[in-house]
N, C-alpha and C positions, 0 to 999 in steps of 0.2 A: 585609530583603527588599528587593535592589536592582533597582527594573524596568527593563527594556530595551524599547521601544518603537521595535518594527522596520519600516520603511518600504521595504524593498528597495534601498536605497541602500547604496554602500559606506561611507559614514562611520556610520550606524546598524550596519552589520554589524562593522566594527572596533572599536567602542564595548562590543558584546556579546560580542566576543571577547577582549577586554581585562576584562569584569566576568567572563568564566568561567573566563579565567585564575585569578584572584583565588579564585573560588569552587571550583576545583579543589585550591588550596593550604588551602583550609579558612578561607578572609575571607568568611564570609558564604554567603548563598542569591541566585541568581539568577532572575528571573520576567521570560521574553521576552515579550513582546505584540505581536501584529500589528495595525501602525497603520492599515491599511486595513479592517479587521473592523469594521463596523458596530455588530456585537455586541461591541465590545472593551469597552467600559466595564463591561458588565455580565460579561463573564468575568473581567475583573481585580477588582471586586468579589466574584465566586465564588473568588479566591483569598484571601480575609482579609488584606489587606496589610496590616492595621494588628494582626495578632496573630502571636503567639512561632510561630515554624517547627519543624515536627517535627524531632527529632536527626538529625544526619547526611546532611541535604539539601543539597546544593549547588546544583540546579538544579529549580523547578518547570515541567512542562511541561501549559500547560493545554491541554485538548481544545477544540473550536470549540463544543460546545455543541449543533452541529446536529441531534441528532436525541435532544437530551435537556438536562438541566442541564449546565453545563459541570462538567469535573473538572478536575483539577491533580494531573499525575503527579508523585510525589516521586523523584528519584533521586538517588543519592550519587555523591562522586566516583569511590567504587571501582567501583561499574556501568557510567559512564561510560567510564572508562579502561580496565575490562574488555574491553569491546565495543571499544572504538578498537584494543586491541592484537591480540585476538583476529580483528580484521579485517584487518589490516597483515599477520599471520602467514597469512591466507589467499590475500591478494591476491599477497603476493609480497614484504611488506616494507615498514617507514615511505617515505613517498614525498611528492611534492608535489600538491597537490590543486586543484582548482579548484572553488569553489561554486558551484553552478547552482539551485541550488533554495532556495526560504525557510528564511531562516535560524532561524525561532522554531519551525519544526517539526523532531522529533528526527531527520529524516535530514540538514538543513541543520546542525544542531545537531553532529552526531556528525563532521560536516568540519570544524568547526573543534576539536575534540577531537583530533580525528584528527591535525592540524596541531598541535598545541600540542604533542603528545607528542611527534613527529616532529622539533620543532626546526624547522618551516617555517612560509613567510607564504602562505597563500592565496589563489590569485587569485580575486578577487571579481565575479561577473556582476552589475552593477546590474540588480537585478531591479522598480523603481519604476515602470518603463513597462511590464511584463509580458517574458514570453521573447520572443528573436529571435534567429535561427541565426547572421546575418549576426554580430551583437555576442557571442554565444557563440565563434564562430571567432576573433575579433579578440582576446576575454579569453583566449585559449586559446593565443596564441603565445608569450606569455613563457613559460608554464608547459612546453610542448611543447619550447623551447630546452634549457630546464635539464637534468641529470643526475638517473640513478635513476628508479625508479618513477613513473609518471605515472598519476593518477588524477582520475575526477571520480565524481558523483552525478547522474541524470537520475529523472525520473517517466518513464512510458510514452509520455504525448503530446508531452513535450519528445524525445524520441528520435525518434517521429513524425516531427514536424515539422522535425529535423534531417536525418531521411532524405529527407523531401520535398523540403528545399530543395535538397540535394546540394551541388555545388562545395565552396568553402571551408568550410563548416560540416561536412559530411560527412568531408572530410577531415582535419579538426581530430579528430573524434570517433575515425576510424581510427587516429589516431597516439598514443591514451591507452593504456597499458597495461591496464587494467580500468575501464569504465562499469558502477557500482553502479546497478541499476534497481530502485526503490522505490517505496512510495507507495500503489501500488494495482498487482494484479496486471498481470503484462507476457504478450499474448496470443502463443501458437506463432506465427503467421504473422509477428507482431512480429521476435518474436526470428528466424526462419529469414532474413527480411528484414536484419536487424541482419548476420548472420553471412556472408550472401550478400554485402554492403556491406565486408565485412571487419572491423566491429567487434565487440571482445571486450567482452560484455554478461554481468555475472552477474546474473542473477536472487535480489535477497534480501526476504524473510519475516519480519517482524518490527514493533512497533509501538512506542508511547514508553514500554511496561510492560516492553518488556525492551531499553531503552535503544535502540533503532533494530534494523535487520536482524540478524537471529541463525541464520538458516537462510539458505544461500547456496547457490541450484541445489539444492534439496532436501535438503542436507546441512550439519547443525549447524555451528555454528563450535566449535571449540575451548572445552570447558566447558561446552559448553551441552546440556543435556539434552532430547528431544521426544518426549513420553509422548500416548498415544491415550487419554482415560478415558471411562467410559460415562457417557451422558448426550447431549445433543442429539439426531440422529438416527443415532447408532451404538452397533454395540454397545462399543466403544472395545478398546484392546489388551489381550489375555488375558482378554476376557470372553467367559461363554458366553451373554449373555444375549440375548433374541429381538429381533431390529434391525426386524422385518415387512421387507417386501419394500422393497428401495431399487432404481432405477434402474441398471441395469447400467454397467459402463464396467472399463476397466483399471485395476486395485491392489488392494488390500485391504479388509477391511471398516473403514466409515467409521469415527469416532468424535470426542469434543468434543479439539481440540489443549490439551493443555497442555504449558507451558516451565518449564524449571529454569536454574539457573545463577548465577553470581556477577555476569550482564546484569543481573537484576530490579531494577525498583524495589522501594521497601518499603510502598508504599502508596497513597492517595490523599488529597490535601491534607483536613484536617478533616474527613475523612471515614471514621470507623471502622469503619461497617456495610459501604461497601461495598470497604474494604480486606479485611475478613474475608472477605467473599464470593467476593472474587478471588483473594486470596492464602491462601494456606495449605498445610500440610505440605514447604512447600519450593519449592513451584509456583505458578507464575501461570496461573489458567483462561482461556484466550482463550473468545471467542465466535465461535470457528470450528471448521468441522468440518473432518479431515483422514484420509487413508488412508497407508500405506506402500505404495509400489510394491514389486514383486521386489525390485528389486535394492537396495532398503532406503532409497529416496530419499522423503521427505516429498510429498504431492501434497495440495498444499490445494485445498480444494473450495469456500470460502467459508463465510460465515456460516452459523452453524447454524439462527437462525431465518428465513433467507432459503428454505430447502429448501420445497418445492413437495410435499404432500402433494394427489395427484390421483387419485381413486378408491383409495385405500389403499397405491399405492406412491410411495414419496418420491423427488424427483428432485431434486437437486442443480444448482441454476440453472446454474454451472460445464459443467456435461456439456452442456448444451444449447449454451451460448454457444460453448464450445470447436467443435463440432459445424459450427456456423452459420459460423465464422469461419474454415474450411476451403473455404470457396466462395470463390472469387477476386473475385466482385461484392459482396463484403461484408467492408466496412472497419471496423466496428463493433456489435456484436450484446452484449443484453441481454435476458435471461430473468426473469418474475416470476410470481408465482400470483394470479390474479384469483378472487375468490370465486365459487362456481358451485353452484347449486341441486343440481344432478345428481351432481357430481363431488367436491363440496368445495372444490377449486379446480381449477382450469385453467390449462396452461402458455398463456401469453402473452408472445410475442416482440417484439422493437423491434431492426431493423436502421439502420446506418448505411450505405448501399451506396456501393461505390468510384467508380460513375459513377451521378448522379442520374437521369439521361436513362433507364437502361436497369437497375433494379432486377433484381435473381436472381427466378427464377419460384417461387412459393410450395413446389411440390411438389419441386423440387430439393431445397430446405431443409429439407422435412420428409422428405425420405429420407436427408438426412445426421445428422439429428437421431436416425433410427428407427436407422439404422447403429450410430451412436455408443453410445444410450443405452437402446434400446428402443420401444416403442410408446408408453409412457405420456410419456416425452419431448417425443413429437412436438407443436408449439405448435397448439391450436387455433385461433389468429390469429396473424398475423406483420405487423407493421404496420412501415412504411418511415416514417424521422423524419429531418430534415435533421443535429440533432446531439442530444444527450444532456444531460441537465442535471448537473452535478456539483458536489460540495463536497471542500471539503479537497485535497489536494496529487493532482486528477486523477480521484479516484474517482467512478465512475457514482452520484449520486442514483438511490435504488434507489425511494425513497418517491415523491419526486415523480415518477420516471418514471409508476409504477404508478398515479397518482392522473390524469397524463396518457391512458394506456391505457384507463382505466376510464371516461373520458368516452364520450358518446353518439358515434356514428361521423358525420364530419363536422364536428365542434365546434373541429377546429383542422387542421393540417396532416397529419396522420397518414393513410394510406391503407392497406388490405390489400396485401401483397407477392402 
């Protein structure tokens, strides 16, 4: 097992790319590690570096361990290259890539795989000191001067910063043939804002266990199957089970998302129990709830265990969040369930306002939630915050936010909207 410590610098990314090229050719296994993660030592130990590696493993992608013990996702060369080829087929053929996300995450790692298959050398944005839109523009210039398709991959926070910066950064982003946005859900207002600015954004859903994004704009890549299974908080595809009351919204009956195809990992490092629980029958059973829209596209409703059961009605938080984000005064929104003696749980929302001096009125937000998903989805409390805690590639840390919202009023900077 070859360990590569990635610190965001171009030199560390090039080292990872060289190691990855060897792994795809069958020369050992690569373990990318985040040099900036204070838990990197324990993550490394959980990957059992001194023990033999499972057969057919080209790369072990560690999870952060932020919500439990770290796990290592076992990816074969076949899974990685199947994903890369399917991505190029969807986007418009092999091209030149700009790597702008951390290379030790699957999204960044796949930029390297796609470049290797395309026979191109990716431009690498130095992230050792964080993401800066002006440096994104500068790093993009040689890519955009080339011929053929030009691509990059971003997380929603990066896309927001580019649009906020405007100028050269926005013009550079506009020149890419496709910007794959993943790592976290892309809010509809951000998609609209990017489209209005002339950017070609493709929203990707996937995870390390699927070798990266495998559903683009709600449609699976070639060779990928999407299934809705019973369990979680929905009846699932083809099931006649009783789901209980679910907050309304556009789309079909929710179910737990399961994915199939050549892009799947073959398990978790040194953890046969977790492997058998998640991978069976040629499918990977995710922790996410989803439904099919009328046009057949997948609508991801978030983690099944985040669903709020309030008075017997199950409210996917994403329905509340989408509604609140439709208000022009809301920049970010998150809804969580808080224990309540009467209701079991209540819906509590937090927003980051567009203008901190003038947050939107709570009755306007309540009406948006009611119209989108029914009375049960109306937040009992809405708090205004300066920012949300995050983990991984820009995902909101719901557990940390829930802890914040459960504190007594006045114990921090939160206030009622």
